[in-house]
N, C-alpha and C positions, 0 to 999 in steps of 0.2 A: 181078407185085411184084418189089422189088428188095432184094436182101440183102447189105448191108455190114458191113463189119470193118475195124478195124485191125490194122495190122502195125510190131510195133516189132522193129526189127532190132537184135540184140546187139553191140555192142562185139566187134572181129574180123571180123565178118559182113561184107557188101554186100546193098544192093537187089539187085543183080544175078546173085546167087546166089542167093537168096531166088526173083527172077523167072524162073530156067529152072527151078526146082521148081516151081512155081507153075503157069507156064505147060503141063510135063508134065502136073500134076492136073485143070487148066483144061479141057483138051482129053478127057480122058475122061469130064469131068464135062457137057464140054455134048455130048456124044451123045445125051443122056438125054430122052427127052418134055417139052415146056413149056419147054426152056432155050435164052435167048434170046442169051449173051453173058456175058462177065464184062472188067472193066478194075481196072486197075491204075494207081494216081495215086501218087505221090512228093511229099510237101512240100515245099514251094517252101524251107521256112525249116528243116528240119532233113530231109536226108538220109537216115537210117533211121525214118523215119517214113513208113509205104506207108499206103493204103484202098484195099480194095480193093470191085469192087462187082458183084453178080454178078444178070442179070435172068433171071426167071421166068415165065413165062403165070401162075402161080400160085403160091401157099404149097400148095397141095395137091401140085402136080407136083414143088417141091421135096423137102418133106416125102417122097415117097412115092421120091425118088428111085435106083435101084440103085447109081448110082454112088456117090453118098454114102458108101453101106456096100462098095464096091468096094476088094479088099484093093489093089488098087495105089494108089488112091486113099489108105486109109490109110497103106501104108509111105512114101507120100514123104510124107505131114501129119507120118508119127512122125521120117522124117527130118530135118525142118526142127525141128522142138520142141524140139532142142539151142539154136539158134542165133536165136529170134525170142519172141516175145511176140504172142499172138493177144488181140485184145478182138473179143467181139462187141458193134457198137453198134447193129445193130436190123435190122427188118424193117418195109419201108414201101409202099402203095400203090401200084402202078402197073401199067396208066395213070389207072388209077379217080379217083386224086385227083391231080392236076399243076396247081401256078401256075405260071405262065409269063408273059411281058410279049409282049404280040401279032407278029407276025411285022414 
């Protein structure tokens, strides 16, 4: 499954600053069983708008990941809270339901 969320960087802070913290938290989370990687993308039209995509073997793996509740991860997320607004877009099937053009 993939977990997608949008990040809005507040004025006076940069996407690069957020990305450093995101990489640090992501590194811890990706050590969890079932974690398959993360990506952070910046909007072409708005450099303060980011999309994060985390891939997991299953929703169950993500939900039971100890890393999500890890104190270091919580501290990293809390340190970013004054500088960003995060909106969960949702959880989506992957790879069970993918529509893609033929290669």
